C-alpha positions as CSV (number, residue, x, y, z in Angstrom):
1,M,-9.6,39.4,-2.4
2,K,-6.0,39.0,-2.0
3,L,-6.5,39.5,1.8
4,L,-9.2,36.6,1.9
5,T,-6.9,34.4,0.0
6,L,-3.9,35.2,2.5
7,L,-6.4,34.5,5.4
8,L,-7.1,31.2,4.0
9,F,-3.9,30.0,3.6
10,F,-3.0,30.9,7.0
11,L,-6.2,29.2,8.3
12,G,-5.2,26.0,6.3
13,Q,-1.7,26.0,7.6
14,A,-2.9,26.5,11.2
15,A,-5.1,23.6,10.8
16,F,-2.1,21.5,9.5
17,S,0.3,22.6,12.4
18,Q,-2.5,21.4,14.8
19,E,-1.3,18.7,16.9
20,L,-3.6,15.8,16.4
21,I,-4.7,13.4,19.1
22,V,-4.3,10.0,17.7
23,A,-6.2,7.0,19.4
24,T,-4.8,3.5,19.4
25,K,-4.8,0.3,21.2
26,E,-2.5,-3.0,22.0
27,T,-3.3,-5.0,18.6
28,P,-0.2,-6.8,18.1
29,P,1.6,-7.1,15.7
30,F,-0.1,-3.9,14.5
31,S,-0.3,-1.4,17.3
32,M,1.7,-2.4,20.7
33,K,4.1,-0.9,23.4
34,N,7.6,-1.6,23.8
35,Q,9.4,-2.4,26.7
36,S,9.9,1.6,27.0
37,G,6.3,2.3,26.6
38,A,6.4,3.8,23.1
39,W,4.3,2.6,20.7
40,E,5.2,0.4,17.6
41,G,3.7,-2.1,15.6
42,L,3.0,-2.4,11.6
43,T,-0.2,0.0,11.8
44,I,2.2,2.4,13.9
45,D,5.1,2.3,11.4
46,V,2.7,3.3,8.6
47,W,1.1,6.0,10.4
48,E,4.5,7.4,11.2
49,R,5.7,7.4,8.0
50,V,2.9,8.9,6.6
51,A,2.3,11.5,9.3
52,A,6.0,12.6,8.9
53,D,5.8,13.4,5.1
54,A,2.6,15.1,5.4
55,G,4.0,17.4,8.2
56,I,1.4,16.1,11.0
57,D,2.2,16.6,14.5
58,Y,0.2,14.3,16.9
59,R,0.3,12.4,20.0
60,Y,-1.1,9.0,21.0
61,Q,-3.9,8.1,23.5
62,E,-4.7,4.6,24.5
63,A,-8.8,3.7,24.0
64,T,-10.6,0.7,23.3
65,L,-11.8,-0.2,19.8
66,E,-15.4,1.2,20.5
67,R,-14.2,4.5,22.2
68,M,-11.6,5.1,19.2
69,L,-14.3,4.7,16.7
70,E,-16.6,6.7,18.7
71,G,-14.1,9.5,19.6
72,V,-13.3,9.7,16.0
73,S,-17.0,10.3,15.1
74,T,-17.4,12.9,18.0
75,A,-13.9,14.7,17.2
76,E,-12.8,13.7,20.6
77,F,-9.8,12.1,18.6
78,Q,-8.5,13.4,14.8
79,A,-7.7,9.9,14.2
80,A,-7.5,6.1,15.1
81,V,-4.8,3.7,14.2
82,S,-4.9,0.3,14.6
83,A,-6.0,-2.8,13.1
84,I,-9.2,-1.0,12.3
85,T,-11.2,-2.8,9.4
86,L,-12.7,-0.2,6.7
87,T,-16.5,-1.4,6.5
88,S,-19.5,0.3,4.6
89,E,-21.3,0.4,8.4
90,R,-18.5,2.2,9.6
91,E,-18.3,4.4,6.6
92,K,-21.7,6.0,7.3
93,T,-20.2,7.8,10.6
94,L,-16.6,7.9,9.9
95,D,-14.2,8.9,7.3
96,F,-11.3,6.6,6.1
97,S,-8.1,6.8,4.7
98,H,-7.0,4.5,1.8
99,S,-6.6,1.2,2.7
100,Y,-3.0,0.1,3.6
101,Y,-3.2,-3.8,4.5
102,S,-5.7,-6.9,3.5
103,S,-5.9,-9.7,5.6
104,E,-8.8,-12.0,6.4
105,L,-10.9,-13.4,9.0
106,G,-9.5,-16.8,10.2
107,V,-10.9,-19.7,12.3
108,A,-9.0,-21.0,15.2
109,A,-9.9,-24.4,17.0
110,H,-8.6,-27.1,19.2
111,A,-5.8,-29.4,17.4
112,E,-7.9,-32.4,18.7
113,A,-10.8,-31.5,16.7
114,A,-8.9,-32.4,13.6
115,G,-8.0,-35.7,15.3
116,L,-9.4,-38.6,16.8
117,N,-11.2,-38.5,20.0
118,W,-10.8,-41.9,21.7
119,L,-13.6,-41.6,23.9
120,A,-16.0,-40.9,21.4
121,V,-14.5,-43.9,19.1
122,I,-15.4,-45.9,21.9
123,S,-18.9,-44.5,22.2
124,A,-19.5,-45.1,18.6
125,F,-19.2,-48.9,18.7
126,F,-22.4,-48.5,21.0
127,S,-24.1,-46.2,18.4
128,W,-27.2,-46.8,16.2
129,Q,-25.3,-46.7,13.2
130,F,-22.9,-49.7,14.4
131,F,-25.4,-51.9,15.4
132,S,-27.4,-51.3,12.1
133,A,-24.3,-52.3,10.1
134,L,-23.5,-55.2,12.1
135,F,-27.1,-56.6,11.7
136,A,-27.1,-56.0,8.1
137,L,-23.9,-58.1,7.9
138,L,-25.0,-60.9,10.3
139,L,-28.3,-61.2,8.2
140,V,-26.1,-61.6,4.9
141,L,-24.0,-64.1,6.4
142,L,-26.9,-65.9,7.8
143,S,-28.7,-66.0,4.3
144,A,-25.3,-67.4,2.8
145,G,-25.0,-70.0,5.4
146,F,-28.6,-71.2,4.6
147,A,-28.1,-71.4,1.0
148,I,-25.1,-73.7,1.3
149,W,-26.9,-75.8,3.9
150,L,-29.7,-76.3,1.7
151,F,-27.7,-78.1,-1.0
152,E,-25.2,-79.9,1.2
153,R,-27.2,-80.9,4.4
154,R,-27.6,-84.4,2.6
155,A,-25.0,-85.1,0.2
156,N,-22.4,-83.6,2.9
157,P,-23.6,-84.4,6.2
158,E,-20.2,-84.8,7.9
159,Q,-19.7,-81.0,7.5
160,F,-23.4,-79.7,7.2
161,G,-25.5,-82.3,8.8
162,G,-26.8,-82.9,12.2
163,G,-29.8,-81.2,13.5
164,R,-31.4,-78.3,11.6
165,L,-29.5,-75.5,14.1
166,N,-26.3,-77.3,13.8
167,G,-26.4,-77.6,10.1
168,I,-27.2,-73.9,9.6
169,G,-24.7,-72.9,12.1
170,D,-22.0,-74.8,10.0
171,G,-23.0,-72.7,7.0
172,F,-22.9,-69.6,9.1
173,W,-19.4,-70.4,10.1
174,W,-18.5,-71.4,6.3
175,S,-19.9,-68.1,5.0
176,A,-17.9,-66.0,7.7
177,V,-14.7,-67.9,7.1
178,T,-15.1,-67.3,3.4
179,M,-16.0,-63.6,3.5
180,T,-13.2,-62.8,5.4
181,T,-10.8,-64.9,3.3
182,V,-9.6,-67.0,6.1
183,G,-10.7,-70.2,4.9
184,Y,-9.9,-72.7,7.6
185,G,-10.4,-75.4,4.9
186,D,-12.6,-77.3,7.5
187,K,-15.9,-77.3,5.5
188,A,-16.2,-77.1,1.7
189,P,-19.2,-77.6,-0.5
190,V,-19.4,-81.1,-2.6
191,T,-22.4,-80.8,-4.4
192,L,-23.0,-78.7,-7.9
193,G,-25.6,-76.5,-6.4
194,G,-23.2,-75.9,-3.1
195,R,-20.2,-75.1,-5.1
196,L,-21.9,-72.7,-7.0
197,V,-23.1,-70.7,-4.0
198,A,-19.7,-70.7,-3.0
199,L,-18.6,-69.1,-6.0
200,V,-21.0,-66.3,-6.2
201,W,-20.7,-65.9,-2.5
202,M,-16.7,-65.4,-2.7
203,F,-17.3,-62.7,-5.0
204,T,-20.3,-61.0,-3.4
205,S,-18.4,-61.1,-0.1
206,I,-15.9,-58.9,-1.7
207,I,-18.6,-56.2,-2.0
208,V,-20.1,-56.8,1.2
209,I,-17.0,-56.6,3.3
210,S,-15.9,-53.3,1.3
211,G,-19.6,-51.8,2.3
212,F,-19.5,-52.9,5.8
213,T,-16.1,-51.3,6.3
214,A,-17.4,-48.2,4.6
215,S,-20.3,-48.2,7.1
216,I,-18.4,-48.7,10.3
217,A,-15.8,-46.1,9.3
218,T,-18.5,-43.7,8.4
219,S,-20.0,-44.4,12.0
220,L,-16.6,-44.0,13.5
221,T,-15.8,-40.8,11.9
222,V,-19.2,-39.0,12.7
223,N,-19.0,-39.9,16.4
224,S,-15.4,-39.3,17.0
225,I,-14.5,-36.3,14.8
226,G,-17.9,-34.5,14.9
227,S,-19.1,-31.8,12.4
228,P,-15.8,-30.7,10.9
229,I,-15.3,-26.8,9.8
230,E,-14.5,-26.9,5.9
231,S,-16.7,-23.9,5.4
232,A,-18.4,-20.8,6.4
233,D,-21.7,-22.6,6.7
234,D,-20.4,-24.9,9.0
235,L,-20.2,-22.0,11.5
236,V,-24.0,-21.7,11.3
237,G,-25.5,-22.3,14.6
238,R,-22.7,-23.1,16.6
239,R,-21.2,-21.2,19.3
240,V,-18.0,-19.4,18.3
241,G,-15.7,-17.1,20.1
242,T,-15.0,-13.3,18.9
243,V,-14.1,-9.9,20.3
244,A,-16.9,-7.5,20.9
245,G,-17.3,-4.6,18.4
246,S,-15.2,-6.2,15.8
247,T,-16.1,-6.8,12.5
248,S,-15.7,-10.5,13.1
249,E,-18.3,-10.4,15.6
250,S,-20.7,-8.8,12.7
251,Y,-19.7,-11.4,10.5
252,L,-20.9,-14.2,12.6
253,D,-24.4,-12.3,13.5
254,D,-24.9,-12.0,9.8
255,L,-23.9,-15.5,9.1
256,G,-26.1,-17.1,11.7
257,A,-23.5,-18.2,14.2
258,K,-23.9,-18.0,18.0
259,P,-21.1,-15.5,19.0
260,V,-19.5,-15.4,22.0
261,S,-17.9,-11.9,22.4
262,Y,-15.2,-11.0,24.9
263,S,-13.3,-7.8,25.5
264,S,-10.1,-8.5,24.1
265,I,-8.4,-11.2,21.9
266,E,-6.3,-12.1,24.9
267,D,-9.7,-13.3,26.8
268,A,-10.9,-15.1,23.9
269,I,-8.0,-17.3,23.5
270,D,-8.0,-17.6,27.1
271,S,-11.4,-19.3,26.9
272,L,-10.5,-21.4,23.7
273,Q,-7.4,-22.9,25.5
274,N,-9.6,-23.5,28.6
275,K,-12.3,-25.1,26.4
276,S,-15.0,-22.8,27.1
277,I,-15.3,-22.4,23.5
278,K,-14.2,-25.0,20.9
279,T,-13.8,-22.3,18.0
280,L,-12.8,-18.7,17.5
281,V,-12.9,-16.2,14.7
282,Y,-10.9,-13.3,14.3
283,D,-8.5,-11.7,12.0
284,K,-6.2,-14.2,10.9
285,D,-2.9,-12.3,11.2
286,L,-3.9,-11.3,14.6
287,L,-4.6,-14.9,15.6
288,T,-1.2,-16.5,14.3
289,Y,0.7,-13.6,16.0
290,Y,-0.7,-14.8,19.3
291,F,-0.1,-18.5,19.0
292,P,2.1,-19.5,16.2
293,A,3.7,-22.3,18.1
294,D,0.9,-23.8,20.4
295,D,0.5,-27.4,19.6
296,S,-2.9,-27.3,21.3
297,L,-4.5,-25.1,19.1
298,N,-4.8,-25.1,15.1
299,I,-5.4,-22.1,12.9
300,L,-7.5,-23.7,10.1
301,P,-6.7,-23.5,6.5
302,L,-10.0,-21.6,5.7
303,N,-10.2,-17.8,5.1
304,L,-13.6,-15.9,5.4
305,Q,-14.5,-12.5,5.1
306,S,-11.5,-10.2,3.5
307,Q,-10.3,-7.4,6.1
308,D,-9.0,-4.2,4.8
309,Y,-7.4,-1.9,7.1
310,A,-7.2,1.8,7.3
311,F,-7.1,5.0,9.5
312,A,-10.0,6.3,10.9
313,L,-10.0,10.2,10.5
314,N,-11.9,13.3,11.4
315,V,-9.8,16.0,10.1
316,A,-10.1,19.1,7.6
317,P,-10.8,17.5,4.0
318,E,-7.5,19.0,2.6
319,Q,-5.6,17.2,5.4
320,R,-7.4,13.9,4.8
321,E,-6.3,14.5,1.0
322,R,-2.8,15.0,2.2
323,I,-2.5,11.8,4.3
324,N,-4.3,10.1,1.6
325,L,-1.6,11.3,-0.9
326,S,1.1,10.4,1.4
327,L,0.0,6.9,2.1
328,L,-0.2,6.1,-1.7
329,E,3.0,7.0,-2.3
330,F,4.3,5.1,0.5
331,L,2.3,2.1,-0.5
332,E,3.8,2.5,-4.2
333,S,7.4,3.0,-2.9
334,G,7.4,-0.5,-1.5
335,G,8.0,0.4,1.9
336,L,5.1,-1.7,3.2
337,A,7.4,-4.9,2.4
338,E,9.8,-3.9,4.6
339,I,7.5,-3.3,7.6
340,K,5.8,-6.5,7.0
341,A,9.1,-8.3,7.0
342,K,9.7,-6.5,10.3
343,Y,6.7,-8.1,11.8
344,Q,7.0,-11.1,10.2
345,L,3.8,-10.5,8.5
346,E,4.9,-11.5,4.7
347,N,1.7,-12.9,3.3
């Protein structure tokens, strides 16, 4: 019995002393190479603190996201450390550590999408909405002008007389200048009926001009700005850039968007900048890191799906337990705040 216990002890020690192959990839500011070629970043720093406490020997090996996840599941790698999101789907084939960082999916778009597109504004003046509102306004003006002409045509022929067409035209002119409060004073009703019409029209015109203004503003907004992105539902049916194999790609698929997938976030951002795509969805902290001062691009004030980062592991249960314990102790010590400040991720 003692021999068996001693054997298990030495086997456990051997497992702990084995050098782990840890896969990672360039995902600034979570994992990246410095000028000397050494790995650094928030995830790298957290892993190295945890590994040192747990007494783990390791060496890094660079790989793509897909190969990292597949390599851990097949034991090619014993761990994968980068901005790897913990999901129920991945949990079916992989073991994960406790989460060490929380973020959200964010949305990046061109700054002009939130501003005014003057070409579209000009086009809006030739839209059906604009002409509909203009026609309705002309009809109301003509009605008011016709009513004033009926009362004034005999008692006030100097201002509303002449032929029928001229008289109605004078009435139309009067209703227009009265509605816009210009009021040249060249025409004014003298009959009781005409003045009652004028009184009603002055109050009615306030409502008419307000409605017309609102209608034109709506037409210009819809045509110049387009459909704004104010919630996840506004992404449905849109072409949206993202990174292949990422949780953001799965999220867009489930949402009903039309994801355009790129091999890296750099490629996706390049496509956004050259306007091959108009919208990009990816981890918000990563988007912020890649273009924090880019005036041509905006990160919208919209948080989508929550993202919890963790280490993907394929190690003995005892070693995984030790990693998790060291990770929890590190988080409880407040060490993460120091690392977040180092990489300007105080969120």
